[in-house]
C-alpha positions in Angstrom: -6.0 -27.8 30.2 -9.0 -27.4 28.0 -8.7 -25.5 24.9 -9.9 -21.9 25.9 -8.0 -21.8 28.9 -4.9 -22.8 27.0 -5.8 -20.5 24.2 -6.2 -17.3 26.7 -3.1 -18.3 27.8 -1.6 -17.9 24.1 -3.4 -14.5 23.8 -2.5 -13.2 27.2 1.4 -14.1 26.3 0.8 -12.5 22.4 -0.3 -9.1 24.3 2.7 -9.3 26.3 5.0 -10.2 23.2 3.2 -6.7 21.5 3.4 -4.9 24.3 7.5 -5.3 24.7 7.6 -5.0 20.7 6.2 -1.5 21.2 9.2 0.4 21.7 10.7 -1.1 18.3 7.8 0.9 16.5 8.6 4.3 18.4 9.8 5.9 15.1 6.3 5.4 13.3 4.1 7.2 16.2 5.7 10.7 14.6 3.3 9.7 11.7 0.0 10.0 13.5 -2.3 8.2 11.8 -6.1 6.9 12.6 -6.3 3.3 11.9 -8.5 3.6 8.6 -5.9 6.0 7.3 -3.1 3.0 8.2 -5.3 0.9 6.5 -5.3 2.8 3.6 -1.8 3.4 3.2 -1.6 -0.6 4.4 -3.9 -1.3 1.0 -2.2 1.0 -1.1 1.7 -0.5 -0.3 0.7 -4.1 -0.6 -1.1 -3.7 -4.3 1.2 -0.7 -5.4 -1.6 0.9 -7.5 -5.4 0.3 -6.9 -8.5 2.2 -7.6 -10.7 3.9 -5.4 -13.4 1.0 -6.0 -10.6 -1.9 -5.6 -10.1 0.2 -1.9 -13.2 0.1 -0.7 -14.0 -3.1 -1.6 -11.4 -4.1 0.1 -12.3 -1.8 3.6 -15.5 -2.6 2.8 -16.7 1.0 2.8 -18.7 3.4 0.4 -16.6 5.1 -2.7 -17.3 8.5 -1.2 -15.8 7.4 2.3 -12.7 6.1 0.8 -12.6 9.5 -1.3 -12.7 11.5 2.0 -9.9 9.2 3.8 -7.6 10.0 0.8 -8.1 13.7 1.0 -6.3 14.1 3.9 -3.7 11.5 3.5 -3.1 12.9 -0.3 -2.9 16.4 0.9 0.1 15.0 3.4 2.0 13.1 0.2 0.9 9.8 2.3 -0.7 9.0 -1.4 -1.1 10.3 -4.2 -3.9 9.9 -6.7 -3.8 10.0 -10.8 -6.5 9.7 -13.7 -6.1 6.4 -15.3 -4.6 6.8 -18.7 -6.6 3.9 -20.0 -9.8 5.1 -18.8 -10.4 8.3 -17.5 -13.3 8.1 -15.3 -11.0 5.9 -12.6 -8.8 7.4 -9.9 -5.5 5.0 -9.3 -4.0 5.3 -5.8 -0.5 5.2 -5.5 1.8 5.7 -2.3 3.3 9.1 -2.0 6.5 10.4 -1.0 5.7 10.4 2.8 4.0 6.5 2.0 7.2 5.5 1.1 8.7 6.7 4.2 6.7 5.0 6.2 7.0 1.6 4.7 10.9 2.4 4.6 10.6 2.7 8.5 8.4 -0.1 8.8 11.4 -2.1 6.6 14.2 -1.4 9.2 11.6 -2.0 12.2 11.4 -5.3 10.8 15.0 -6.0 10.4 15.5 -4.9 14.1 12.7 -7.7 15.3 14.2 -10.4 13.1 17.7 -9.8 14.4 17.1 -9.2 17.7 14.6 -11.9 18.3 13.3 -14.1 15.8 16.8 -14.8 14.5 17.1 -16.5 18.0 15.1 -19.3 17.1 15.6 -22.3 15.4 15.1 -23.0 11.8 13.0 -26.0 12.7 10.8 -23.2 15.1 10.9 -20.6 12.6 9.3 -23.2 10.0 6.9 -24.4 12.8 5.9 -20.9 13.2 5.0 -19.8 9.8 3.0 -23.1 9.4 1.1 -22.4 12.0 0.4 -18.4 10.9 -0.4 -19.5 7.5 -2.9 -22.2 8.6 -4.3 -19.2 11.1 -4.5 -16.7 8.2 -6.5 -20.0 5.7 -9.2 -20.4 8.4 -9.8 -16.9 9.4 -9.8 -16.0 5.2 -12.1 -18.7 4.6 -14.8 -18.1 7.3 -15.0 -13.8 6.4 
């Protein structure tokens, strides 16, 4: 089998896995976030606290575009903005109550998926899987 055909089959299997796992994520569909809004919340969750400029750089968009995204997210309590006490010209962004609620839901889903599916893999298979995912992450990160 040539590499392209092999990878195409792998991508199709990954798509099928994602489709099958979609039912596990039903509880987060109620949040009705756009892709960009989800990305903002993801970055804030990962960093705990970010400035508007940090977020703009991470998302490769302007600070004013970030501010527009933040307006709705703040209104709906997904994030909160506060003036940086050490630099009053900076706005600090952190998760709001609904943002924490969303990530608690994601944690429950992750736990369910681990218990129902990944736990059926051997330790050796999990190590191989993680090694491959890390290598792919490195390749993609260095290419960007």
